[in-house]
C-alpha atoms as one frame of an Amber mdcrd trajectory, in Angstrom:
protein
 -25.621   6.167 -10.175 -25.683   4.155 -13.381 -22.121   3.761 -14.582 -22.842
   1.204 -17.282 -21.161   1.492 -20.680 -21.675  -0.592 -23.817 -19.238  -3.500
 -24.023 -18.156  -2.616 -27.553 -16.930   0.906 -28.320 -16.688   2.674 -31.657
 -13.369   0.976 -32.355 -14.778  -2.483 -31.608 -12.812  -2.867 -28.396 -13.907
  -5.555 -25.979 -14.215  -4.731 -22.303 -14.523  -7.921 -20.254 -13.450  -9.720
 -17.074  -9.790 -10.691 -16.743  -9.226 -14.399 -17.461  -6.323 -16.826 -17.090
  -5.628 -16.751 -20.836  -5.034 -12.978 -20.606  -2.127 -13.376 -18.193   0.815
 -13.303 -20.684  -0.465 -10.227 -22.511  -1.259  -8.347 -19.297   2.255  -9.198
 -18.072   3.715  -7.723 -21.258   1.493  -4.676 -20.786   3.013  -4.262 -17.315
   6.501  -4.399 -18.851   5.640  -1.565 -21.230   3.598   0.703 -18.976   5.895
   0.485 -15.953   9.097   0.518 -18.051  10.398  -2.799 -16.746  11.635  -4.593
 -19.875  13.936  -6.736 -17.710  10.958  -8.200 -15.858  10.209 -11.840 -16.624
   6.816 -12.456 -18.230   6.423 -15.821 -16.447   7.228 -14.239 -13.053   4.875
 -11.319 -13.703   2.226 -13.742 -14.866   2.556 -15.815 -11.717   2.076 -12.679
  -9.629  -0.996 -11.700 -11.653  -2.564 -15.097 -11.077  -1.802 -15.097  -7.349
  -2.967 -11.529  -6.776  -6.090 -11.281  -8.883  -7.274 -14.839  -9.568  -6.212
 -16.757  -6.451  -6.900 -14.149  -3.771  -8.673 -15.886  -0.850 -11.588 -13.433
  -1.161 -11.831 -13.460  -4.964 -15.426 -13.507  -6.197 -16.702 -14.239  -9.739
 -19.057 -11.247  -9.651 -16.254  -8.821  -8.717 -13.527  -9.513 -11.314 -10.588
  -7.545 -12.610 -11.103  -6.174 -16.150  -9.219  -5.928 -19.431  -9.793  -3.910
 -22.571  -8.805  -5.723 -25.770  -8.570  -4.253 -29.279 -10.299  -5.838 -32.259
  -6.975  -7.357 -33.353  -6.452  -8.935 -29.921  -3.942  -6.382 -28.635  -4.126
  -5.759 -24.880  -5.007  -2.091 -24.378  -5.622  -1.864 -20.655  -6.133  -3.550
 -17.307  -7.519  -2.689 -13.892  -7.188  -5.097 -11.000  -9.834  -5.672  -8.345
  -8.719  -6.565  -4.831 -11.633  -7.680  -2.645 -11.915  -6.574   0.982 -14.444
  -7.966   3.430 -15.545  -5.412   6.014 -18.232  -5.313   8.670 -20.087  -2.556
  10.493 -21.946  -3.466  13.669 -22.006  -7.076  12.538 -23.314  -6.242   9.056
 -21.066  -7.431   6.195 -19.808  -4.833   3.731 -18.257  -5.785   0.416 -15.408
  -3.536  -0.645 -13.185  -3.507  -3.728  -9.832  -1.788  -4.204  -8.726  -0.630
  -7.646  -5.148  -1.797  -8.171  -2.454  -1.881 -10.848  -4.371   0.122 -13.433
  -2.549   0.475 -16.745  -3.275   1.607 -20.300  -1.022   1.023 -23.301  -0.081
   4.298 -25.035  -2.533   6.347 -23.011  -2.198   9.355 -25.309  -3.504   7.228
 -28.205  -6.192   5.504 -26.107  -7.387   8.169 -23.647 -10.835   6.576 -23.277
  -9.605   3.115 -22.224  -8.782   4.119 -18.649 -12.194   5.726 -18.206 -14.002
   2.640 -19.506 -12.018   0.333 -17.235 -12.676   2.518 -14.206 -16.391   2.677
 -14.935 -16.478  -1.120 -15.208 -14.753  -1.379 -11.834 -17.075   1.114 -10.133
 -20.120  -0.576 -11.632 -19.421  -3.791  -9.723 -21.618  -5.160  -6.919 -19.407
  -3.882  -4.089 -20.774  -1.531  -1.418 -17.536   0.479  -1.301 -14.940   1.137
  -4.001 -11.506   2.379  -2.957  -8.393   3.738  -4.626  -5.167   4.302  -2.647
  -2.817   5.400  -5.415  -4.798   7.584  -7.815  -2.838   9.911 -10.065  -4.232
  13.446 -10.587  -6.063  12.442 -13.825  -7.528   9.327 -12.172  -8.528  11.406
  -9.150 -10.431  13.826 -11.402 -12.131  10.883 -13.107 -13.267   9.391  -9.804
 -14.529  12.735  -8.504 -16.522  13.234 -11.721 -18.166   9.862 -11.063 -19.235
  10.858  -7.548 -16.298   9.697  -5.416 -15.368  11.296  -2.099 -11.741  12.385
  -1.568  -9.876  11.003   1.439  -7.220  13.621   2.235  -6.182  12.072   5.562
  -5.819   8.605   4.048  -3.674  10.077   1.260  -0.984  11.115   3.733   2.182
   9.250   4.557   4.567  10.007   7.390   8.338  10.171   7.583  10.654  10.459
  10.555  14.212  11.295   9.498  17.039   9.568  11.340  20.000  10.451   9.129
  18.915  13.407   6.952  21.941  13.492   4.648  21.825   9.737   4.205  18.139
   9.831   3.299  18.753  12.668   0.822  21.524  10.629  -0.811  19.239   7.585
  -0.989  16.431   9.617  -2.599  18.791  11.177  -5.128  20.329   7.818  -6.023
  16.886   6.428  -6.854  16.437   9.180  -9.441  20.055   9.294 -10.603  21.815
   5.940  -9.990  25.219   7.467 -10.748  24.934   9.294  -7.390  24.668   6.119
  -5.302  28.284   6.489  -4.148  27.350   9.700  -2.349  25.934   7.636   0.526
  29.391   7.237   2.091  29.969  10.983   2.264  26.408  11.464   3.537  27.249
   9.335   6.561  30.054  11.719   7.504  27.725  14.684   7.087  25.146  13.090
   9.381  27.741  12.487  12.081  28.787  16.133  11.922  25.177  17.311  12.010
  24.463  15.141  15.048  27.211  16.988  16.943  26.488  20.493  15.727  22.735
  20.640  15.054  20.879  17.760  16.755  17.797  18.007  14.533  16.015  15.696
  14.207  16.263  14.816  17.883  18.485  11.741  18.443  16.622   8.499  19.099
  17.176   6.948  22.516  16.752   3.344  23.548  13.259   2.945  25.056  13.217
   2.093  28.743   9.666   0.784  28.892   9.483  -1.326  25.707  11.215  -4.372
  24.265  10.901  -5.616  20.711  11.525  -9.067  19.285  11.752 -10.351  15.744
   8.675 -12.335  14.746   7.537 -14.482  11.849   4.661 -13.766   9.493   2.321
 -16.126  11.318   2.831 -14.428  14.693   2.329 -11.022  13.103  -0.895 -12.208
  11.470  -2.167 -13.269  14.893  -1.364  -9.777  16.215  -3.012  -7.946  13.324
  -6.082 -10.156  13.526  -6.742  -8.728  16.975  -6.249  -5.201  15.604  -8.916
  -5.723  12.935 -11.632  -4.463  15.314  -9.890  -1.110  15.903 -12.447   0.864
  13.854 -16.269   0.909  13.543 -15.892  -0.353   9.971 -13.325  -3.115  10.266
 -12.094  -6.124   8.293 -13.937  -9.347   8.937 -11.845 -11.838  10.948 -10.186
 -14.277   8.543  -6.804 -15.445   9.790  -5.954 -17.664   6.767  -6.601 -14.762
   4.355  -4.546 -12.392   6.505  -1.652 -14.835   6.595  -1.854 -15.098   2.806
  -1.679 -11.290   2.402   1.269 -11.004   4.778   2.972 -13.817   2.872   2.617
 -11.703  -0.252   3.730  -8.515   1.512   7.069  -9.860   2.712   8.030 -10.628
  -0.900   8.750  -7.022  -1.873  12.389  -7.665  -2.674  13.102  -4.264  -4.205
  12.340  -2.603  -0.871  14.879  -4.705   0.996  14.708  -7.401   3.639  11.481
  -7.899   5.627  11.408  -6.560   9.172   8.722  -7.994  11.460   8.693  -7.041
  15.136   6.355  -7.483  18.084   6.701  -4.973  20.915   5.972  -5.636  24.604
   5.951  -3.460  27.686   8.009  -4.088  30.835   5.476  -6.596  32.108   5.602
  -8.611  28.915   2.209  -7.484  27.622   1.932  -7.108  23.853   1.811  -3.416
  22.951   1.780  -3.757  19.164   4.126  -4.401  16.283   5.095  -3.590  12.723
   5.920  -5.076   9.346   8.222  -3.287   6.940  11.269  -3.533   4.707  14.794
  -2.159   5.026  17.236  -1.779   2.172  20.919  -0.788   2.218  21.374   2.845
   3.323  17.664   3.479   2.892  14.601   4.023   5.062  12.692   1.408   6.991
   9.461   1.408   4.978   6.665   0.377   7.321   3.853  -1.438   5.552   1.668
  -2.024   8.626   1.938  -0.539  12.109  -0.387  -1.469  14.938  -0.551  -0.544
  18.610  -2.942  -0.636  21.532  -4.036   3.016  22.022  -2.598   3.221  25.551
   0.735   1.768  24.367   1.185   3.623  21.075   4.185   5.594  22.318   5.991
   2.403  23.369   5.580   0.902  19.911   6.754   4.047  18.116   9.776   4.394
  20.422  10.838   0.805  19.762  10.267   1.216  16.014  12.464   4.309  15.792
  15.165   2.791  18.001  15.301  -0.487  16.073  15.422   1.344  12.732  18.230
   3.589  13.956  20.217   0.647  15.322  19.988  -1.102  11.960  21.300   1.937
  10.108  18.047   3.152   8.517  18.178   6.716   7.223  14.490   7.306   8.021
  11.268   5.528   8.900   8.238   5.941   6.635   4.679   4.639   6.579   1.095
   5.324   5.591  -1.321   7.330   7.715  -4.011   5.383   9.590  -6.726   7.920
  10.515  -8.653   5.268  12.479  -5.736   5.054  14.965  -5.336   8.647  16.269
  -3.238   7.651  19.300  -0.661   6.016  17.036  -0.528   8.939  14.634  -0.229
  11.375  17.554   2.700   9.418  18.982   4.451   9.720  15.623   3.852  13.473
  15.463   5.199  13.979  18.980   8.358  12.179  17.880   8.906  14.574  14.979
   7.342  12.553  12.199   6.167  14.735   9.320   2.944  13.961   7.469   2.737
  14.654   3.736   1.454  13.113   0.551   4.222  10.950  -0.903   2.166   8.520
  -2.984  -1.122   8.816  -4.845  -4.495  10.163  -3.787  -7.005   8.085  -1.832
 -10.710   8.114  -2.716 -13.874   6.229  -1.846 -16.962   5.660  -3.968 -20.137
   4.252  -2.425 -23.761   4.161  -3.468 -24.611   4.846   0.172 -23.382   8.384
   0.888 -23.384   7.762   4.648 -20.955   4.886   4.158 -18.579   7.042   2.117
 -18.707   9.788   4.741 -17.937   7.288   7.521 -14.800   6.237   5.649 -13.859
   9.887   5.114 -14.194  10.545   8.864 -11.606   7.866   9.587 -14.053   5.256
  10.846 -12.776   2.448   8.625  -9.597   0.377   8.364  -8.867   0.635   4.636
  -5.135   1.379   4.355  -1.874  -0.567   4.771  -2.652  -4.321   4.897  -6.326
  -3.422   4.484  -5.557  -1.505   1.285  -3.380  -2.682  -1.597   0.004  -2.005
   0.051   0.592  -5.740   0.478   0.385  -6.468  -3.255   3.706  -7.605  -4.746
   3.334  -5.560  -7.918   4.667  -2.635  -5.893   8.383  -3.299  -5.419   8.448
  -7.019  -6.129  11.491  -8.320  -8.015  10.389  -9.914 -11.276  13.734 -10.142
 -12.998  14.465 -13.538 -14.488  17.454 -15.648 -13.508
């Protein structure tokens, strides 16, 4: 499919690759679009450079893009995150659309479409989107994308229902944040009267230990072959992504654990974040298929012991044993974020991703990127 568009539109806008000199204006665009006026332009700019210009897999022929008005005003941006995959030893170039934004979208409705076409017209074999809004989803489908309903799902396992409800309400209405104390009393009463969800018990067959980012990267590197279409082994790049992922300060403190069975064999592990009176938000969860239940049991127990109100994470269709273990333990699957889609010139490749034969979520998506929940407030 030819997705090419002329570089200059009727209004003499310039659509071109993102460059270092664009960083301050794209940072200011982020302030406006995501309503974060308190965010520091230098801190945002540093994150832009790290994420989109200094990524270990960055390639000149697969850039991020900006749309600039004739007077130099920054109208829009779409980031490109490269992903190196392989299928039966054959390399596959993938690109993930990230941090798309348009200034005053109602006045510039065509800018988003032009940016997305420029992204999809790149040299990559597979184009992915993990967080598409309904309008962006319709745009991708019109351009021949395949929806990924299973990849769009997240899961949640409640631990303290009233506490989680208070946390969710406080995020929308900060004046309700003091309700968390009363929610704790409600949860204690519910645990005695109506034990739903089922109380979490300490696992007898699993032990978890805190780990550092380097040890977790070693673990995940071994997990990279869990699907027919899997990330290419690159430990330095993986360590770099995990180093970015732990810096999501607005989610809370990083939690990195490696789980072993009774005999000391590694069963799996997880990376997430835990904030005060909130959920443990799992960014990446991995387990050997035969030990998936051990890992989930330790995850739920550790989260409960640390006072988490729930445990949440993204679905990984390529790991059915892990997802089944979560379901058995009363995790609920639903769409809590955006829609996932894949676009590929090779229809068979897109269908393989849709069938859950590719690792393209969590650390292999754009969940690691600091733009989601990083703290960019100045000193």
